[in-house]
C-alpha positions as CSV (number, residue, x, y, z in Angstrom):
1,M,-6.9,58.4,171.5
2,T,-4.2,57.0,174.2
3,H,-0.6,56.6,173.2
4,A,2.4,55.6,175.0
5,P,5.1,57.6,176.2
6,L,6.9,59.3,173.1
7,K,10.2,60.6,172.1
8,I,10.0,63.6,169.9
9,L,12.7,65.7,168.4
10,I,11.4,69.1,166.8
11,V,14.2,70.5,164.3
12,S,13.8,73.9,162.3
13,G,14.0,73.2,158.3
14,T,16.4,76.5,158.1
15,P,19.6,77.2,159.4
16,D,19.3,79.8,162.4
17,A,21.2,82.6,160.6
18,L,18.9,82.2,157.9
19,N,16.0,81.3,159.8
20,S,13.6,84.8,160.9
21,N,10.9,82.0,162.7
22,A,13.2,80.2,164.3
23,A,11.3,81.1,167.6
24,L,8.4,79.3,166.4
25,R,10.1,75.8,166.8
26,N,9.9,76.8,170.7
27,H,6.4,77.0,170.8
28,V,6.0,73.7,168.8
29,G,8.1,72.2,171.3
30,E,6.1,73.7,174.3
31,G,2.6,72.5,172.6
32,F,4.0,68.7,172.7
33,R,5.1,69.4,176.1
34,T,1.7,70.6,176.7
35,A,-0.6,67.8,174.8
36,F,2.1,64.8,176.3
37,P,3.6,65.3,179.4
38,E,4.9,62.0,179.6
39,A,6.7,62.6,176.4
40,V,10.3,63.5,176.1
41,V,10.6,66.2,173.7
42,V,13.7,68.1,172.6
43,V,13.6,71.1,170.3
44,S,16.7,71.5,168.0
45,S,18.3,73.8,165.6
46,H,18.8,72.4,161.8
47,E,22.4,72.8,162.5
48,D,22.0,70.2,165.6
49,G,19.3,67.8,164.1
50,L,21.2,65.3,163.2
51,R,23.0,65.2,166.3
52,Q,20.1,65.3,168.5
53,A,18.3,62.6,166.5
54,R,21.1,60.1,166.9
55,A,21.5,60.9,170.8
56,L,17.8,60.6,171.5
57,K,16.3,58.5,169.1
58,P,13.0,59.5,168.7
59,D,10.0,58.1,168.0
60,L,9.1,61.3,165.9
61,A,11.3,63.6,164.0
62,L,9.4,66.7,163.1
63,V,11.2,68.7,160.5
64,F,9.3,72.6,161.1
65,G,9.5,75.4,158.9
66,S,10.7,76.3,155.5
67,I,12.5,73.8,153.7
68,M,13.4,75.9,150.3
69,L,17.2,76.3,151.2
70,D,19.7,73.9,149.0
71,S,21.9,74.0,152.0
72,S,19.0,72.1,154.0
73,D,20.2,68.5,153.3
74,F,17.5,66.7,155.3
75,G,18.8,62.8,153.4
76,P,21.4,62.2,156.8
77,L,18.5,63.2,159.0
78,A,15.7,60.6,156.6
79,E,19.0,57.7,156.9
80,A,19.1,58.5,160.6
81,M,15.4,58.1,161.2
82,R,15.4,54.7,159.1
83,R,18.1,53.4,161.1
84,L,15.9,53.9,164.1
85,G,12.9,52.8,163.3
86,G,11.4,55.8,163.9
87,K,9.1,58.5,162.0
88,L,9.7,61.4,159.5
89,A,7.6,63.8,159.5
90,F,7.4,67.4,158.1
91,W,5.3,70.6,158.9
92,L,5.8,73.0,156.2
93,H,4.7,76.7,157.3
94,D,5.8,78.5,154.2
95,D,3.0,76.9,151.3
96,P,2.1,77.8,148.7
97,Y,5.0,80.6,148.7
98,E,7.6,78.4,148.2
99,F,6.0,75.0,147.2
100,D,8.0,74.6,144.1
101,M,10.6,73.3,146.4
102,N,8.9,70.6,148.3
103,A,9.6,67.8,146.2
104,R,13.0,67.3,147.6
105,I,11.2,65.6,150.4
106,Y,8.8,63.5,149.1
107,G,10.8,60.4,148.9
108,M,12.1,60.7,152.5
109,A,8.6,61.9,154.4
110,D,6.5,59.7,156.4
111,A,3.7,62.3,156.7
112,I,3.9,65.8,155.5
113,F,2.0,68.6,157.0
114,T,1.1,71.9,155.0
115,N,0.0,75.2,156.7
116,D,-1.9,75.6,153.9
117,R,-5.4,73.8,152.6
118,A,-5.6,75.4,149.0
119,S,-2.1,73.3,148.7
120,L,-3.5,70.1,149.5
121,D,-4.4,69.1,146.0
122,F,-1.0,70.0,144.4
123,Y,0.8,67.2,146.3
124,P,1.0,64.0,144.6
125,P,-1.7,61.3,145.8
126,N,0.7,58.6,147.3
127,L,1.9,61.3,149.6
128,S,0.2,61.4,153.3
129,V,-0.4,64.9,153.3
130,H,-2.5,66.7,155.7
131,H,-3.5,70.2,156.4
132,L,-2.3,71.8,159.9
133,P,-2.6,75.4,160.0
134,L,-0.2,77.5,162.5
135,A,-1.4,78.2,166.2
136,G,-0.9,80.4,169.1
137,S,1.1,79.8,172.3
138,H,-0.6,80.3,175.5
139,A,3.0,81.2,177.2
140,A,3.9,83.7,174.6
141,H,1.0,85.6,173.0
142,W,-1.8,85.5,176.3
143,R,-2.7,88.2,177.8
144,P,-5.8,90.0,179.4
145,V,-8.0,91.7,177.6
146,E,-9.1,94.6,180.2
147,R,-8.7,97.7,178.2
148,R,-7.2,99.5,174.5
149,A,-5.1,102.3,175.4
150,G,-2.9,102.0,172.7
151,P,-2.9,102.6,168.8
152,D,-6.5,103.2,167.0
153,L,-5.5,100.5,164.6
154,F,-2.3,98.6,164.6
155,F,-0.2,96.2,161.8
156,C,3.4,94.7,162.0
157,G,4.7,93.3,159.1
158,H,7.3,93.3,156.6
159,R,5.9,95.7,153.4
160,F,4.3,93.7,150.2
161,A,2.5,95.3,147.2
162,N,-1.4,94.3,148.9
163,R,-0.4,95.7,152.2
164,A,0.8,98.9,150.7
165,R,-2.0,99.2,148.7
166,L,-4.5,98.8,151.9
167,F,-2.8,101.0,154.3
168,G,-2.4,103.6,151.4
169,D,-6.4,103.5,150.8
170,L,-6.8,103.6,154.5
171,A,-4.6,107.0,155.2
172,A,-7.9,108.9,153.7
173,H,-9.8,107.2,155.7
174,A,-8.2,107.9,158.9
175,K,-8.0,111.1,158.3
176,R,-11.8,111.5,157.8
177,L,-12.2,109.0,161.1
178,G,-9.9,111.5,163.2
179,A,-7.7,108.5,163.9
180,A,-4.4,107.0,163.8
181,M,-2.6,104.2,161.9
182,T,0.4,102.6,163.8
183,V,1.9,100.6,160.6
184,L,5.3,99.0,161.5
185,G,7.6,96.3,159.6
186,S,10.7,95.9,157.4
187,G,10.8,97.3,154.1
188,W,8.2,100.1,153.9
189,E,9.3,103.5,153.0
190,R,9.9,106.4,155.7
191,D,7.1,109.2,155.5
192,S,5.5,106.9,152.4
193,I,2.3,106.5,154.0
194,D,1.0,108.7,157.2
195,G,1.5,106.0,160.6
196,V,3.8,104.1,158.8
197,T,7.4,103.9,160.1
198,P,10.2,101.6,158.6
199,M,11.5,99.3,161.7
200,R,11.0,95.8,163.1
201,L,9.9,94.9,166.3
202,P,10.6,91.6,168.4
203,G,7.9,89.2,168.6
204,S,7.8,89.5,172.1
205,A,6.6,93.0,171.8
206,L,3.6,92.4,169.9
207,P,1.3,90.6,171.8
208,D,1.5,93.4,174.4
209,L,0.5,96.0,171.2
210,Y,-2.1,93.3,170.0
211,A,-3.9,93.6,173.4
212,A,-3.7,97.6,173.5
213,A,-4.7,98.2,170.3
214,L,-8.3,99.5,169.8
215,A,-8.3,97.5,166.1
216,V,-5.7,95.2,164.8
217,A,-5.4,94.7,161.1
218,N,-4.9,91.2,159.5
219,V,-3.8,91.2,155.7
220,G,-2.0,88.5,154.3
221,R,0.9,88.6,152.0
222,D,1.0,88.3,148.2
223,E,4.4,87.4,147.4
224,N,6.0,84.2,146.3
225,L,9.8,82.7,146.3
226,A,9.0,79.4,144.3
227,N,5.6,78.7,143.4
228,R,5.3,79.2,139.6
229,R,4.5,75.4,138.9
230,F,0.9,75.8,140.1
231,A,0.5,79.4,141.1
232,I,-1.3,78.5,143.8
233,R,-3.8,81.0,146.0
234,P,-2.9,80.5,149.4
235,S,-6.1,79.8,151.9
236,T,-5.2,79.4,155.3
237,P,-4.8,82.0,157.8
238,G,-1.3,82.5,158.9
239,P,0.4,82.1,162.4
240,R,-0.6,85.9,163.4
241,T,-4.4,85.4,163.2
242,F,-3.9,82.8,165.7
243,E,-1.1,84.7,167.8
244,A,-3.3,88.0,167.9
245,A,-6.2,86.0,169.1
246,F,-4.6,84.8,172.1
247,A,-3.4,88.3,173.4
248,G,-7.4,89.2,173.0
249,A,-7.0,91.5,170.1
250,A,-9.9,92.7,168.1
251,Q,-8.7,91.7,164.8
252,I,-10.4,93.6,161.4
253,M,-9.1,90.8,158.3
254,L,-9.4,91.7,154.6
255,V,-10.2,88.3,153.3
256,D,-10.6,86.4,149.4
257,G,-11.7,83.6,151.0
258,L,-14.3,81.6,154.0
259,E,-11.8,79.5,155.2
260,I,-11.6,81.9,158.0
261,L,-15.0,80.8,159.5
262,D,-13.4,77.8,160.0
263,Y,-11.5,79.2,162.7
264,F,-13.1,82.1,164.0
265,E,-16.9,83.6,164.4
266,P,-17.3,86.5,161.8
267,E,-19.2,89.5,164.3
268,T,-18.6,87.9,166.9
269,E,-15.0,86.8,167.3
270,I,-13.3,88.8,164.4
271,L,-14.6,91.1,161.8
272,L,-13.9,90.6,158.3
273,A,-14.0,93.1,155.3
274,D,-13.6,92.8,151.4
275,D,-11.9,95.7,150.3
276,A,-10.1,99.0,152.2
277,D,-13.9,100.9,151.8
278,G,-15.2,97.5,154.0
279,F,-12.2,97.7,156.3
280,A,-12.8,101.8,157.1
281,A,-16.7,100.7,157.9
282,Q,-15.6,98.1,160.1
283,W,-12.8,100.2,162.2
284,E,-15.1,103.0,162.5
285,R,-17.3,100.7,164.1
286,L,-14.6,100.2,166.9
287,L,-14.2,104.0,166.7
288,C,-18.0,104.2,167.7
289,D,-17.9,101.0,170.2
290,R,-14.9,100.8,172.2
291,D,-16.8,97.9,174.4
292,L,-16.9,96.3,170.8
293,S,-13.4,96.0,170.6
294,L,-13.3,94.1,174.1
295,R,-16.0,91.8,173.3
296,L,-14.4,90.4,170.2
297,G,-11.2,90.0,172.0
298,R,-12.3,88.0,174.9
299,N,-14.5,85.7,172.4
300,A,-11.7,85.1,169.8
301,Q,-9.2,84.7,173.0
302,R,-11.8,81.8,174.5
303,R,-12.0,80.2,170.8
304,A,-8.2,80.2,170.7
305,E,-7.4,78.4,173.7
306,A,-10.0,76.0,173.2
307,E,-8.9,74.9,169.9
308,H,-5.8,76.9,168.3
309,G,-3.0,76.2,170.6
310,Y,0.1,73.9,169.8
311,E,-0.7,71.5,172.0
312,A,-4.3,71.2,169.6
313,R,-1.6,70.8,166.3
314,A,0.6,68.2,168.9
315,R,-2.0,66.1,169.3
316,R,-3.2,65.9,165.3
317,I,0.5,65.3,164.4
318,V,0.3,62.5,166.8
319,D,-2.8,61.1,166.1
320,L,-2.5,60.8,162.6
321,V,1.7,59.7,162.2
322,F,0.7,57.1,164.9
323,G,-2.7,56.9,164.5
């Protein structure tokens, strides 16, 4: 679909001081600029969003990220967009973990995009709500797939109970296989599991480790902040699935649903496991066949470049909001 040149404002839903995902808004902006090179695209912090809207007079203001905090007041931005005649959309990336807080925007949104397909059915039927997974950035995440000289198994992420159980179980498999895990992130206890180190990594360092590791563990989170009303079980993989694919990682994903099949082909682009034993079996395949790791990474990278960049998500937003 062809569109006239647009003015687009992308605003974080959370103030930067409390926003651990602030860098993602720049990837969204990059996606819009790539998809619509004639558009004027402005990327803003939450704090500066209203001023930017009044100055730019955008056709679309897209609030991106978490909207959970009471201090994030979207009323003035919604009023400004009504006066300007533009559209106000929200791309929520913390469904279903914060789903109960979404009602605060129902009366002001022209469109809502949810990162999680399972959450779609729980929105009021009169709203314009669409499923839109997060994505990867070629500029930030792409790496050449050349060799695997890094960890045998790499994971970086906050400690949640389900992750601790998995890596605790995998520690025994690692000894049996003569291999090592490298698990980094916040919330972990030092020396609790062999291979676990409680430390944060800057996001810019992750693609290099994804590309260097023989295997990259893909394990979602199992902890809610505001999801009591419906207790929705998430279904859509998170952004690191796509970011790691852009880096050419050979991912082993612990799954409890089949939506991943919509994004990557098992066995040729990603390996799947149902439990720790199955995960260890997939890991052992890569330890025995290092070329398989490279083939998986290259295939996943091609798929991500073709379908799972932020420019593809930007086109879908514009088609649904203005089409």
